[in-house]
Structure formats: C-alpha cells, structure tokens
DSSP file (Angstrom, degrees, kcal/mol; ACC not computed):
  #  RESIDUE AA STRUCTURE BP1 BP2  ACC     N-H-->O    O-->H-N    N-H-->O    O-->H-N    TCO  KAPPA ALPHA  PHI   PSI    X-CA   Y-CA   Z-CA
    1    1 A M              0   0    0      0, 0.0     2,-0.0     0, 0.0     5,-0.0   0.000 360.0 360.0 360.0 130.2   24.8  -32.8   10.9
    2    2 A G     >  -     0   0    0      1,-0.1     4,-2.2     4,-0.0     5,-0.1  -0.262 360.0 -91.2 -79.5 179.5   22.6  -35.8   11.0
    3    3 A R  H  > S+     0   0    0      1,-0.2     4,-2.2     2,-0.2     5,-0.1   0.836 126.0  51.3 -58.1 -39.8   20.1  -36.9    8.4
    4    4 A E  H  > S+     0   0    0      2,-0.2     4,-2.2     1,-0.2    -1,-0.2   0.943 108.0  53.0 -61.5 -48.5   17.2  -34.9   10.0
    5    5 A G  H  > S+     0   0    0      1,-0.2     4,-2.9     2,-0.2    -2,-0.2   0.914 109.2  49.3 -47.4 -54.7   19.3  -31.7   10.0
    6    6 A E  H  X S+     0   0    0     -4,-2.2     4,-2.3     1,-0.2    -1,-0.2   0.895 110.8  50.6 -56.1 -44.4   20.1  -32.1    6.3
    7    7 A R  H  X S+     0   0    0     -4,-2.2     4,-1.4     2,-0.2    -1,-0.2   0.841 111.5  46.0 -60.6 -39.5   16.4  -32.6    5.5
    8    8 A V  H  X S+     0   0    0     -4,-2.2     4,-2.2     2,-0.2    -1,-0.2   0.903 113.4  49.1 -67.6 -43.3   15.4  -29.5    7.5
    9    9 A K  H  X S+     0   0    0     -4,-2.9     4,-1.5     1,-0.2    -2,-0.2   0.874 111.8  50.1 -68.5 -36.6   18.2  -27.5    5.9
   10   10 A G  H  X S+     0   0    0     -4,-2.3     4,-1.5     2,-0.2    -1,-0.2   0.822 110.3  50.4 -66.1 -34.3   17.0  -28.8    2.3
   11   11 A M  H  X S+     0   0    0     -4,-1.4     4,-2.3     2,-0.2    -2,-0.2   0.851 108.8  52.0 -78.1 -33.7   13.4  -27.8    3.1
   12   12 A G  H  X S+     0   0    0     -4,-2.2     4,-2.0     2,-0.2    -2,-0.2   0.854 110.2  48.7 -66.6 -32.7   14.5  -24.3    4.1
   13   13 A N  H  X S+     0   0    0     -4,-1.5     4,-2.2     2,-0.2    -2,-0.2   0.854 111.0  49.8 -78.1 -33.0   16.4  -23.9    0.8
   14   14 A W  H  X S+     0   0    0     -4,-1.5     4,-2.4     2,-0.2    -2,-0.2   0.933 111.8  48.8 -72.1 -39.9   13.4  -25.1   -1.2
   15   15 A L  H  X S+     0   0    0     -4,-2.3     4,-2.4     2,-0.2    -2,-0.2   0.894 110.4  49.6 -64.8 -37.2   11.2  -22.6    0.7
   16   16 A A  H  X S+     0   0    0     -4,-2.0     4,-2.8     2,-0.2    -1,-0.2   0.904 112.0  49.5 -63.3 -41.7   13.5  -19.8    0.1
   17   17 A G  H  X S+     0   0    0     -4,-2.2     4,-2.2     2,-0.2    -2,-0.2   0.872 109.8  49.3 -63.3 -40.5   13.6  -20.7   -3.5
   18   18 A A  H  X S+     0   0    0     -4,-2.4     4,-2.2     2,-0.2    -2,-0.2   0.901 111.8  51.1 -63.5 -46.7    9.8  -20.8   -3.7
   19   19 A A  H  X S+     0   0    0     -4,-2.4     4,-2.7     2,-0.2     5,-0.2   0.955 110.8  48.1 -57.3 -56.0    9.6  -17.4   -2.0
   20   20 A A  H  X S+     0   0    0     -4,-2.8     4,-2.4     1,-0.2     5,-0.2   0.910 111.5  49.3 -53.2 -45.7   12.1  -15.9   -4.4
   21   21 A S  H  X S+     0   0    0     -4,-2.2     4,-2.1     1,-0.2    -1,-0.2   0.907 110.6  50.1 -58.6 -43.4   10.3  -17.3   -7.4
   22   22 A C  H  X S+     0   0    0     -4,-2.2     4,-2.2     1,-0.2    -1,-0.2   0.893 111.9  49.6 -61.9 -38.6    7.0  -16.0   -6.1
   23   23 A A  H  X S+     0   0    0     -4,-2.7     4,-1.9     1,-0.2    -1,-0.2   0.847 110.4  48.3 -66.1 -34.2    8.6  -12.5   -5.6
   24   24 A A  H  X S+     0   0    0     -4,-2.4     4,-1.8    -5,-0.2    -1,-0.2   0.869 110.7  50.2 -76.0 -34.1   10.1  -12.3   -8.9
   25   25 A W  H  X S+     0   0    0     -4,-2.1     4,-1.8    -5,-0.2    -2,-0.2   0.902 114.1  46.7 -65.6 -39.6    6.9  -13.4  -10.7
   26   26 A L  H  X S+     0   0    0     -4,-2.2     4,-1.3     1,-0.2    -2,-0.2   0.863 110.6  50.2 -73.0 -29.9    5.0  -10.7   -8.7
   27   27 A L  H  <>S+     0   0    0     -4,-1.9     5,-3.3     2,-0.2     4,-0.4   0.824 110.4  51.9 -75.9 -29.0    7.5   -8.0   -9.4
   28   28 A A  H ><5S+     0   0    0     -4,-1.8     3,-0.5     3,-0.2    -2,-0.2   0.864 109.4  49.8 -73.6 -34.7    7.4   -8.9  -13.2
   29   29 A R  H 3<5S+     0   0    0     -4,-1.8    60,-0.2     1,-0.2    61,-0.2   0.759 108.9  51.8 -72.1 -29.0    3.6   -8.6  -13.1
   30   30 A L  T 3<5S-     0   0    0     -4,-1.3    -1,-0.2    -5,-0.1    -2,-0.2   0.502 124.9-102.9 -87.0  -0.7    3.8   -5.2  -11.4
   31   31 A G  T < 5 -     0   0    0     -3,-0.5    -3,-0.2    -4,-0.4    -2,-0.1   0.640  68.4 -66.3  93.4  17.4    6.3   -4.0  -14.1
   32   32 A G      < -     0   0    0     -5,-3.3     2,-0.8    -6,-0.1     5,-0.1  -0.200  63.5 -64.3  99.6 170.2    9.5   -4.3  -12.2
   33   33 A W  S    S+     0   0    0      4,-0.1     2,-0.2     3,-0.1    -1,-0.1  -0.859  72.8 135.5-105.1  97.6   11.1   -2.7   -9.2
   34   34 A D  S >> S-     0   0    0     -2,-0.8     4,-2.8     0, 0.0     3,-0.8  -0.685  71.0 -76.6-136.6-172.1   11.7    0.9  -10.0
   35   35 A A  H 3> S+     0   0    0      1,-0.3     4,-2.4    -2,-0.2     5,-0.1   0.835 126.9  55.6 -64.1 -29.6   11.3    4.3   -8.3
   36   36 A A  H 3> S+     0   0    0      2,-0.2     4,-2.4     1,-0.2    -1,-0.3   0.878 111.3  44.2 -65.0 -35.7    7.5    4.4   -8.9
   37   37 A M  H <> S+     0   0    0     -3,-0.8     4,-3.0     2,-0.2     5,-0.3   0.920 112.5  53.5 -75.5 -46.6    7.1    0.9   -7.1
   38   38 A Q  H  X S+     0   0    0     -4,-2.8     4,-2.8     1,-0.2    -2,-0.2   0.934 111.1  45.7 -57.2 -47.4    9.4    2.0   -4.4
   39   39 A A  H  X S+     0   0    0     -4,-2.4     4,-2.7    -5,-0.2     5,-0.3   0.970 111.5  49.3 -58.1 -56.4    7.4    5.1   -3.8
   40   40 A V  H  X S+     0   0    0     -4,-2.4     4,-2.2     1,-0.2    -2,-0.2   0.879 114.9  46.1 -56.5 -42.1    4.0    3.4   -3.8
   41   41 A F  H  X S+     0   0    0     -4,-3.0     4,-2.7     2,-0.2    -1,-0.2   0.917 111.8  51.0 -65.1 -40.2    5.3    0.7   -1.3
   42   42 A L  H  X S+     0   0    0     -4,-2.8     4,-2.4    -5,-0.3    -2,-0.2   0.904 111.9  46.2 -67.4 -36.8    6.9    3.2    0.9
   43   43 A L  H  X S+     0   0    0     -4,-2.7     4,-2.3     2,-0.2    -1,-0.2   0.845 111.2  52.8 -63.9 -38.5    3.6    5.3    1.1
   44   44 A M  H  X S+     0   0    0     -4,-2.2     4,-2.4    -5,-0.3    -2,-0.2   0.928 112.2  46.0 -60.4 -44.1    1.5    2.2    1.7
   45   45 A G  H  X S+     0   0    0     -4,-2.7     4,-2.3     2,-0.2    -2,-0.2   0.935 113.8  46.3 -62.8 -42.2    3.8    1.2    4.5
   46   46 A L  H  X S+     0   0    0     -4,-2.4     4,-2.3     1,-0.2    -1,-0.2   0.849 112.3  51.9 -74.4 -26.0    3.9    4.6    6.0
   47   47 A D  H  X S+     0   0    0     -4,-2.3     4,-2.0     2,-0.2    -1,-0.2   0.903 110.9  47.9 -66.6 -41.1    0.0    4.9    5.6
   48   48 A L  H  X S+     0   0    0     -4,-2.4     4,-1.8     2,-0.2    -2,-0.2   0.857 115.7  45.7 -65.7 -35.9   -0.5    1.5    7.5
   49   49 A L  H  X S+     0   0    0     -4,-2.3     4,-2.1     2,-0.2    -2,-0.2   0.892 115.2  43.6 -81.0 -34.7    1.9    2.6   10.3
   50   50 A T  H  X S+     0   0    0     -4,-2.3     4,-2.5     2,-0.2    -2,-0.2   0.842 115.1  50.8 -72.5 -33.3    0.5    6.0   10.8
   51   51 A G  H  X S+     0   0    0     -4,-2.0     4,-2.3     2,-0.2    -2,-0.2   0.904 111.2  48.2 -63.9 -41.8   -3.1    4.6   10.6
   52   52 A S  H  X S+     0   0    0     -4,-1.8     4,-2.9     2,-0.2    -2,-0.2   0.934 111.5  50.7 -61.2 -48.8   -2.2    2.0   13.2
   53   53 A L  H  X S+     0   0    0     -4,-2.1     4,-1.9     1,-0.2     6,-0.2   0.892 110.0  49.2 -59.6 -42.2   -0.6    4.7   15.4
   54   54 A C  H  X>S+     0   0    0     -4,-2.5     5,-2.6     1,-0.2     6,-0.6   0.934 114.6  46.1 -65.2 -42.1   -3.8    6.9   15.1
   55   55 A A  H ><5S+     0   0    0     -4,-2.3     3,-0.9     4,-0.2    11,-0.8   0.914 111.2  49.8 -62.5 -47.2   -6.0    3.8   16.0
   56   56 A L  H 3<5S+     0   0    0     -4,-2.9    -1,-0.2     1,-0.3    -2,-0.2   0.884 113.9  46.5 -61.1 -41.3   -3.8    2.7   18.9
   57   57 A L  H 3<5S-     0   0    0     -4,-1.9    -1,-0.3    -5,-0.2    -2,-0.2   0.480 115.1-116.7 -84.3  -6.8   -3.8    6.4   20.4
   58   58 A G  T <<5S+     0   0    0     -3,-0.9    -3,-0.2    -4,-0.5    -4,-0.1   0.734  85.7 114.9  76.1  23.7   -7.6    6.6   19.8
   59   59 A K      < +     0   0    0     -5,-2.6    -4,-0.2    -6,-0.2    -5,-0.1   0.125  37.6 132.8-105.8  16.6   -7.2    9.5   17.2
   60   60 A A    >   -     0   0    0     -6,-0.6     3,-1.9     4,-0.6    -9,-0.0  -0.276  69.1 -88.3 -69.0 152.0   -8.5    7.6   14.3
   61   61 A A  G >  S+     0   0    0      1,-0.3     3,-1.2     2,-0.2    -1,-0.1  -0.354 118.5  21.9 -59.3 151.9  -11.1    9.3   11.9
   62   62 A Q  G 3  S-     0   0    0      1,-0.2    -1,-0.3    -3,-0.1    -2,-0.1   0.609 126.5 -86.0  60.0  18.4  -14.6    8.6   13.1
   63   63 A G  G <  S+     0   0    0     -3,-1.9    -1,-0.2     1,-0.2    -2,-0.2   0.658  76.5 164.2  66.7  22.1  -13.1    7.9   16.6
   64   64 A E    <   -     0   0    0     -3,-1.2    -4,-0.6     1,-0.1    -1,-0.2  -0.420  27.1-144.1 -72.9 143.1  -12.4    4.2   15.8
   65   65 A R        -     0   0    0      1,-0.1     2,-0.3    -2,-0.1    -9,-0.2  -0.411  46.4 -61.1 -92.5 176.5  -10.0    2.2   18.0
   66   66 A F        +     0   0    0    -11,-0.8     2,-0.4    -2,-0.1    -1,-0.1  -0.446  65.1 171.8 -60.0 124.2   -7.6   -0.4   16.8
   67   67 A C     >  -     0   0    0     -2,-0.3     4,-3.0     1,-0.1     5,-0.2  -0.997  39.8-141.5-146.1 134.3   -9.6   -3.2   15.2
   68   68 A S  H  > S+     0   0    0     -2,-0.4     4,-2.1     1,-0.2     5,-0.1   0.792 105.2  57.6 -69.9 -26.0   -8.4   -6.2   13.2
   69   69 A R  H  > S+     0   0    0      2,-0.2     4,-2.3     1,-0.2    -1,-0.2   0.914 108.6  45.3 -62.0 -47.3  -11.5   -5.8   10.8
   70   70 A V  H  > S+     0   0    0      2,-0.2     4,-2.2     1,-0.2     5,-0.2   0.945 113.1  48.8 -68.4 -48.0  -10.4   -2.3   10.0
   71   71 A M  H  X S+     0   0    0     -4,-3.0     4,-2.8     1,-0.2    -1,-0.2   0.908 111.2  51.6 -56.6 -41.2   -6.8   -3.3    9.5
   72   72 A F  H  X S+     0   0    0     -4,-2.1     4,-3.0     1,-0.2    -1,-0.2   0.926 108.1  52.4 -57.1 -50.5   -7.9   -6.2    7.2
   73   73 A S  H  X S+     0   0    0     -4,-2.3     4,-1.4     1,-0.2    -1,-0.2   0.855 111.0  45.5 -55.2 -39.4  -10.0   -3.8    5.3
   74   74 A G  H  X S+     0   0    0     -4,-2.2     4,-1.9     2,-0.2    -2,-0.2   0.913 111.9  50.6 -73.2 -42.1   -7.0   -1.4    4.7
   75   75 A L  H  X S+     0   0    0     -4,-2.8     4,-2.1     1,-0.2    -2,-0.2   0.903 109.3  54.8 -62.3 -38.7   -4.6   -4.2    3.8
   76   76 A S  H  X S+     0   0    0     -4,-3.0     4,-1.3     1,-0.2    -1,-0.2   0.827 105.6  50.7 -63.4 -32.4   -7.3   -5.4    1.3
   77   77 A R  H  X S+     0   0    0     -4,-1.4     4,-2.4     2,-0.2    -1,-0.2   0.855 110.7  49.9 -67.8 -36.9   -7.5   -2.1   -0.4
   78   78 A K  H  X S+     0   0    0     -4,-1.9     4,-1.8     2,-0.2    -2,-0.2   0.846 107.7  50.7 -67.1 -31.5   -3.8   -2.1   -0.8
   79   79 A V  H  X S+     0   0    0     -4,-2.1     4,-1.9     2,-0.2    -1,-0.2   0.866 112.3  50.3 -71.0 -34.0   -3.8   -5.6   -2.3
   80   80 A M  H  X S+     0   0    0     -4,-1.3     4,-2.5     2,-0.2    -2,-0.2   0.904 107.0  54.3 -69.5 -40.1   -6.5   -4.3   -4.8
   81   81 A M  H  X S+     0   0    0     -4,-2.4     4,-1.7     1,-0.2    -1,-0.2   0.947 109.3  47.3 -58.1 -44.7   -4.3   -1.2   -5.6
   82   82 A L  H  X S+     0   0    0     -4,-1.8     4,-1.6     2,-0.2    -1,-0.2   0.848 108.6  54.6 -65.0 -36.6   -1.5   -3.6   -6.5
   83   83 A A  H  X S+     0   0    0     -4,-1.9     4,-2.2     2,-0.2    -1,-0.2   0.875 106.8  52.0 -55.1 -42.2   -3.9   -5.7   -8.6
   84   84 A L  H  X S+     0   0    0     -4,-2.5     4,-1.5     2,-0.2    -2,-0.2   0.817 106.7  52.7 -62.8 -39.3   -4.8   -2.5  -10.5
   85   85 A V  H  X S+     0   0    0     -4,-1.7     4,-2.2     2,-0.2    -1,-0.2   0.839 109.6  48.8 -70.7 -32.5   -1.1   -1.8  -11.1
   86   86 A M  H  X S+     0   0    0     -4,-1.6     4,-2.9     1,-0.2    -2,-0.2   0.931 110.8  50.9 -75.1 -39.3   -0.7   -5.3  -12.5
   87   87 A L  H  X S+     0   0    0     -4,-2.2     4,-1.8     1,-0.2    -2,-0.2   0.810 111.4  47.4 -61.0 -27.5   -3.8   -4.7  -14.7
   88   88 A A  H  X S+     0   0    0     -4,-1.5     4,-2.3     2,-0.2    14,-0.4   0.896 109.2  54.3 -84.6 -38.1   -2.4   -1.5  -16.0
   89   89 A T  H  X S+     0   0    0     -4,-2.2     4,-2.3   -60,-0.2     5,-0.2   0.951 111.8  45.7 -51.6 -54.1    1.0   -3.2  -16.6
   90   90 A A  H  X S+     0   0    0     -4,-2.9     4,-2.8     1,-0.2    -2,-0.2   0.873 110.2  53.0 -61.2 -35.7   -0.8   -5.8  -18.7
   91   91 A L  H  X S+     0   0    0     -4,-1.8     4,-2.5    -5,-0.2     5,-0.2   0.895 108.6  50.0 -68.7 -36.3   -2.8   -3.2  -20.5
   92   92 A D  H  X>S+     0   0    0     -4,-2.3     4,-1.9     2,-0.2     5,-1.2   0.917 110.0  49.7 -66.7 -41.8    0.4   -1.4  -21.4
   93   93 A T  H  <5S+     0   0    0     -4,-2.3    -2,-0.2     3,-0.2    -1,-0.2   0.933 114.1  47.7 -54.2 -49.9    1.9   -4.6  -22.8
   94   94 A F  H  <5S+     0   0    0     -4,-2.8    -2,-0.2    -5,-0.2    -1,-0.2   0.940 121.0  33.6 -57.8 -49.0   -1.3   -5.2  -24.8
   95   95 A L  H  <5S-     0   0    0     -4,-2.5    -1,-0.2    -5,-0.1    -2,-0.2   0.622 102.3-128.4 -85.9 -18.1   -1.5   -1.6  -26.2
   96   96 A S  T  <5 +     0   0    0     -4,-1.9    -3,-0.2    -5,-0.2    -4,-0.1   0.939  57.4 148.0  61.0  49.8    2.4   -1.2  -26.4
   97   97 A T    > < -     0   0    0     -5,-1.2     3,-1.2    -6,-0.1    -4,-0.1   0.210  57.4-126.3-100.6   7.5    2.1    2.2  -24.5
   98   98 A Q  T 3  S-     0   0    0     -6,-0.4    -5,-0.1     1,-0.3    -6,-0.0   0.898  73.4 -40.3  52.0  55.5    5.5    1.7  -22.7
   99   99 A G  T 3> S+     0   0    0    -10,-0.2     4,-2.3   -11,-0.1    -1,-0.3   0.530  98.3 127.5  81.3   7.4    4.2    2.2  -19.1
  100  100 A V  H <> S+     0   0    0     -3,-1.2     4,-2.1     2,-0.2     5,-0.2   0.971  78.9  41.8 -65.5 -48.4    1.7    5.1  -19.5
  101  101 A S  H  > S+     0   0    0      2,-0.2     4,-2.7     1,-0.2     5,-0.2   0.953 116.5  49.6 -61.8 -43.6   -1.2    3.3  -17.8
  102  102 A R  H  > S+     0   0    0    -14,-0.4     4,-2.2     1,-0.2     5,-0.2   0.895 111.5  47.7 -57.1 -41.9    1.1    1.9  -15.1
  103  103 A A  H  X S+     0   0    0     -4,-2.3     4,-2.0     2,-0.2    -1,-0.2   0.860 113.3  49.9 -71.4 -34.6    2.6    5.4  -14.4
  104  104 A A  H  X S+     0   0    0     -4,-2.1     4,-2.6    -5,-0.2     5,-0.2   0.965 115.1  43.3 -71.6 -50.4   -1.0    7.0  -14.3
  105  105 A V  H  X S+     0   0    0     -4,-2.7     4,-2.1     1,-0.2    -2,-0.2   0.894 116.6  45.7 -63.5 -41.2   -2.3    4.2  -11.8
  106  106 A I  H  X S+     0   0    0     -4,-2.2     4,-2.6    -5,-0.2    -1,-0.2   0.908 113.8  50.2 -75.5 -40.5    0.8    4.4   -9.6
  107  107 A G  H  X S+     0   0    0     -4,-2.0     4,-2.2    -5,-0.2    -2,-0.2   0.916 109.1  50.4 -57.1 -45.3    0.7    8.2   -9.6
  108  108 A F  H  X S+     0   0    0     -4,-2.6     4,-2.2     1,-0.2    -2,-0.2   0.927 115.4  43.4 -67.0 -44.1   -2.9    8.3   -8.7
  109  109 A Y  H  X S+     0   0    0     -4,-2.1     4,-2.4     2,-0.2    -2,-0.2   0.824 110.0  56.1 -76.4 -24.6   -2.3    5.8   -5.6
  110  110 A C  H  X S+     0   0    0     -4,-2.6     4,-2.6     2,-0.2    -1,-0.2   0.957 110.7  44.0 -67.6 -41.9    0.8    7.5   -4.6
  111  111 A A  H  X S+     0   0    0     -4,-2.2     4,-2.7     2,-0.2    -2,-0.2   0.890 114.0  51.2 -60.1 -42.6   -1.2   10.8   -4.3
  112  112 A N  H  X S+     0   0    0     -4,-2.2     4,-2.0     2,-0.2    -1,-0.2   0.913 111.8  45.1 -55.9 -50.8   -4.0    9.0   -2.6
  113  113 A E  H  X S+     0   0    0     -4,-2.4     4,-2.4     2,-0.2    -2,-0.2   0.839 110.4  54.6 -63.8 -38.5   -1.7    7.5   -0.1
  114  114 A G  H  X S+     0   0    0     -4,-2.6     4,-2.0     2,-0.2    -2,-0.2   0.912 107.9  50.2 -57.7 -48.8    0.1   10.8    0.4
  115  115 A M  H  X S+     0   0    0     -4,-2.7     4,-2.3     1,-0.2     5,-0.2   0.921 112.6  48.1 -62.1 -41.3   -3.2   12.5    1.3
  116  116 A S  H  X S+     0   0    0     -4,-2.0     4,-2.2     1,-0.2    -1,-0.2   0.914 108.7  52.4 -65.2 -35.9   -4.0    9.8    3.7
  117  117 A L  H  X S+     0   0    0     -4,-2.4     4,-2.4     1,-0.2    -1,-0.2   0.879 110.7  47.5 -62.5 -43.7   -0.6   10.0    5.2
  118  118 A V  H  X S+     0   0    0     -4,-2.0     4,-1.4     2,-0.2    -1,-0.2   0.794 111.1  51.6 -73.5 -27.1   -1.0   13.8    5.8
  119  119 A E  H  X S+     0   0    0     -4,-2.3     4,-1.9    -5,-0.2    -2,-0.2   0.857 110.2  49.4 -77.4 -32.4   -4.5   13.3    7.2
  120  120 A N  H  X S+     0   0    0     -4,-2.2     4,-1.6    -5,-0.2    -2,-0.2   0.938 110.5  49.8 -64.8 -44.8   -3.1   10.7    9.6
  121  121 A A  H  <>S+     0   0    0     -4,-2.4     5,-2.8     1,-0.2     4,-0.3   0.882 111.1  50.2 -62.5 -35.5   -0.3   13.1   10.7
  122  122 A A  H ><5S+     0   0    0     -4,-1.4     3,-1.1     1,-0.2    -1,-0.2   0.889 106.5  54.0 -64.6 -39.6   -2.9   15.8   11.2
  123  123 A L  H 3<5S+     0   0    0     -4,-1.9    -1,-0.2     1,-0.3    -2,-0.2   0.750 107.1  53.3 -68.0 -26.7   -4.9   13.4   13.4
  124  124 A L  T 3<5S-     0   0    0     -4,-1.6    -1,-0.3    -5,-0.1    -2,-0.2   0.431 125.8-101.3 -87.0  -0.8   -1.7   12.8   15.5
  125  125 A G  T < 5 +     0   0    0     -3,-1.1    -3,-0.2     1,-0.3    -2,-0.1   0.570  67.0 152.6  96.0  20.6   -1.3   16.4   16.0
  126  126 A V      < -     0   0    0     -5,-2.8    -1,-0.3    -6,-0.1     2,-0.3  -0.624  53.0-110.2 -71.7 131.9    1.4   17.4   13.5
  127  127 A P        +     0   0    0      0, 0.0    -1,-0.1     0, 0.0    -5,-0.1  -0.522  43.9 171.2 -70.5 129.0    0.8   21.0   12.7
  128  128 A F        -     0   0    0     -2,-0.3     2,-0.0    -6,-0.1   -10,-0.0  -0.888  41.4 -88.9-128.7 159.2   -0.4   21.9    9.2
  129  129 A P    >>  -     0   0    0      0, 0.0     4,-1.9     0, 0.0     3,-0.5  -0.444  39.8-118.8 -65.5 149.6   -1.7   25.2    7.6
  130  130 A K  H 3> S+     0   0    0      1,-0.2     4,-2.9     2,-0.2     5,-0.2   0.792 111.2  61.2 -57.5 -33.5   -5.3   25.6    8.1
  131  131 A S  H 3> S+     0   0    0      2,-0.2     4,-1.8     1,-0.2    -1,-0.2   0.854 106.2  46.9 -70.4 -34.6   -6.0   25.7    4.4
  132  132 A V  H <> S+     0   0    0     -3,-0.5     4,-2.6     2,-0.2    -2,-0.2   0.957 113.7  47.0 -65.2 -47.5   -4.5   22.1    3.9
  133  133 A L  H  X S+     0   0    0     -4,-1.9     4,-3.0     1,-0.2     5,-0.2   0.936 112.5  50.6 -67.1 -42.3   -6.4   20.7    6.8
  134  134 A G  H  X S+     0   0    0     -4,-2.9     4,-2.5    -5,-0.2    -1,-0.2   0.946 110.4  48.7 -52.1 -48.0   -9.7   22.4    5.6
  135  135 A A  H  X S+     0   0    0     -4,-1.8     4,-2.2     2,-0.2    -1,-0.2   0.895 113.0  47.8 -69.6 -38.1   -9.2   21.0    2.1
  136  136 A L  H  X S+     0   0    0     -4,-2.6     4,-2.6     2,-0.2    -1,-0.2   0.941 112.1  49.1 -61.5 -42.7   -8.6   17.5    3.6
  137  137 A E  H  X S+     0   0    0     -4,-3.0     4,-2.6     1,-0.2    -2,-0.2   0.876 111.8  50.7 -70.8 -33.6  -11.6   17.8    5.9
  138  138 A A  H  X S+     0   0    0     -4,-2.5     4,-2.5    -5,-0.2    -1,-0.2   0.924 112.2  46.2 -64.1 -48.0  -13.7   18.9    2.8
  139  139 A M  H  X S+     0   0    0     -4,-2.2     4,-2.5     2,-0.2    -2,-0.2   0.881 113.1  49.4 -60.0 -44.9  -12.6   16.0    0.8
  140  140 A R  H  X S+     0   0    0     -4,-2.6     4,-2.0     2,-0.2    -2,-0.2   0.926 112.6  47.2 -54.6 -55.0  -13.2   13.6    3.6
  141  141 A D  H  X S+     0   0    0     -4,-2.6     4,-1.7     2,-0.2    -2,-0.2   0.869 111.9  49.5 -65.0 -39.7  -16.6   14.9    4.2
  142  142 A K  H  X S+     0   0    0     -4,-2.5     4,-1.1     2,-0.2    -2,-0.2   0.917 114.0  48.8 -63.1 -45.6  -17.5   14.8    0.3
  143  143 A D  H  X S+     0   0    0     -4,-2.5     4,-0.9     1,-0.2     3,-0.3   0.867 108.6  50.4 -58.4 -39.3  -16.2   11.3    0.3
  144  144 A S  H  < S+     0   0    0     -4,-2.0     3,-0.3     1,-0.2    -1,-0.2   0.819 110.2  50.8 -76.5 -35.2  -18.2   10.3    3.3
  145  145 A G  H  < S+     0   0    0     -4,-1.7    -1,-0.2     1,-0.2    -2,-0.2   0.713 103.5  61.2 -72.8 -23.8  -21.4   11.8    1.7
  146  146 A A  H  <        0   0    0     -4,-1.1    -1,-0.2    -3,-0.3    -2,-0.2   0.784 360.0 360.0 -73.9 -35.3  -20.8    9.8   -1.5
  147  147 A K     <        0   0    0     -4,-0.9    -1,-0.2    -3,-0.3    -2,-0.2   0.464 360.0 360.0 -78.9 360.0  -21.0    6.4    0.1
C-alpha cells in the first residue's frame, strides 16, 4: 500500500472514531440505549417508512403526494422529539428523579408514533375495527381544528 493509501485509510479510521464519539455522546444525552429508546427509534422509523409509502401511493392524509418539504418537516419533528428526551434526561439528573421525566416523555412519543403508524396502516388499506378508525379520525379532525 502506498503513502496515499495509508493516508486514506488513516482518514477513514479518524472519521469512524469521530462518528463513534458523536454517537456515544448523543446516547449519553438521551439517557442510554435501553428498551425505551429502542422502542421510540423503531416506532419513528416505522412511521417514516409507512408515511413515505402512503405519500408514494397517493394515500397520504389530506391527499398529499411525496414531497421533500413534508419529509423534512416530519424529520424535524422527530429531531425535536429527541431533543425533548434529552431535556427530560437532563431534568431527571438535575432533580435526581431516576428517569421519571425521561420515561414519561418517551412513553408519550411512543404512543404518538404508534397512533401515527396505525393511521398510516389504515390509509394503506389495512383493515381495522370501525371504532378504532372513528376514534383516530375524530382525533385528527380535532387536531386539525386546533391549528
């Protein structure tokens, strides 16, 4: 391996180390990688996937098609969710409440992402009991009226 190859390999090692350091810092701010974080990341990913499928198939809520602006907006909301988990983790540290705030915030966002996932599944044609669909539509209409 020549000098140039060694330099490129060294740069790759540096980048991998920097990425690992950033990931470790982020996970520490989020309170660690536990079952709650696994659940929230899984639900966020599934929501993005099913939301993208709805948009690509033209079945998104309000009849929207796939649009980078809408995707950016969804990703921005998810980043803010993680920022609020960080805030709750810091609050738990400050108040010595052993994860109570963090658990409440993660639980809320897991429920929120789960409802969005169910709504996307219904838009894609997955059958649900009428009472579940009615409740989701009522919540969506109530939320739309509040904005």
